[in-house]
C-alpha positions in Angstrom: -19.6 -8.2 -4.4 -19.6 -8.7 -0.6 -16.2 -7.0 0.0 -16.5 -3.2 0.3 -13.3 -1.1 -0.3 -13.1 1.9 2.0 -9.8 3.3 0.6 -11.5 6.6 -0.2 -12.5 6.9 3.5 -9.0 6.3 4.7 -7.5 8.8 2.2 -9.9 11.4 3.4 -9.1 10.7 7.0 -5.4 11.0 6.3 -6.0 14.1 4.1 -4.1 12.4 1.2 -4.9 12.5 -2.5 -5.0 9.3 -4.6 -2.3 10.7 -6.8 0.1 11.1 -3.9 -0.7 7.6 -2.5 -0.2 6.0 -6.0 3.2 7.7 -6.3 4.3 6.6 -2.8 3.4 3.0 -3.2 4.5 2.7 -6.9 1.3 1.9 -8.7 -0.5 3.9 -11.4 -3.3 6.3 -10.6 -5.6 4.2 -12.8 -5.0 1.0 -10.9 -5.5 2.8 -7.6 -8.7 4.3 -9.0 -10.0 0.8 -10.0 -9.2 -0.4 -6.5 -11.0 2.5 -4.8 -14.1 1.9 -6.9 -14.1 -1.9 -6.1 -13.8 -2.9 -9.7 -10.9 -5.2 -9.1 -11.2 -8.9 -8.4 -8.1 -9.1 -6.2 -5.2 -7.2 -4.6 -1.7 -8.4 -4.0 -0.7 -8.6 -0.4 2.4 -6.6 -1.3 0.2 -3.7 -2.5 -2.1 -4.0 0.5 1.0 -3.9 2.7 2.3 -0.7 1.1 -1.1 1.0 1.3 -1.4 0.1 5.0 2.1 1.3 5.7 1.5 4.7 3.9 -1.9 5.3 5.5 -0.9 3.9 8.9 -3.9 1.6 9.0 -4.9 -2.1 9.1 -6.3 -4.1 6.2 -9.6 -4.2 8.0 -9.7 -0.4 7.8 -9.7 -0.7 4.0 -11.7 -3.8 3.3 -15.0 -4.6 4.9 -17.3 -7.6 4.4 -20.9 -6.8 3.8 -23.6 -9.4 3.0 -24.2 -9.8 -0.7 -27.9 -9.9 -1.5 -27.4 -12.2 -4.5 -25.4 -14.8 -2.5 -27.3 -17.8 -1.3 -28.0 -17.9 2.5 -26.0 -20.7 4.1 -28.6 -21.0 6.9 -31.2 -22.0 4.3 -29.1 -24.6 2.5 
């Protein structure tokens, strides 16, 4: 996947545990763990909004685009 989730980095910078963030934003620890690992296919804007509010960050601090080696190169098409 070309989207890299950097939630673990922001949690470390804010010295907050996943369990605490999950409780503050109202989602399960399991769902937050799946999000941290990048094993989800999407995230609700409402959830992203709550995470950003609690961690005092921007969505771009949490989600980064990285080129996917399996994706076709649009320059060669």
